[in-house]
C-alpha positions, 0 to 999 in steps of 0.5 A: 503488474508489480506491487509498485505499479498498485496503487491500492482501492477498496477492499470493502465499502469499509476498507481501503488500501492506501499506497505511500511510495518513495525511494531510498537514498540508494534510489531503490524503491519502497512502497507501504501499504495500509488499511484505513477505515474509511468511515472513521478516517483512521489507519487499521494497520499496514500490509505486508506485499511480497513481489518476486522479480523473475 
């Protein structure tokens, strides 16, 4: 499974990973992964996910 196929989920009962996806003008897929404090409803930070395609 690549990062582009992973839609996020819960890391702990209080922290979720939310994935936002889209395309550049060149039709290249881009994804950003954010840590969200679900109790407060705030973004705690951004995760960097690196994927190698063989």
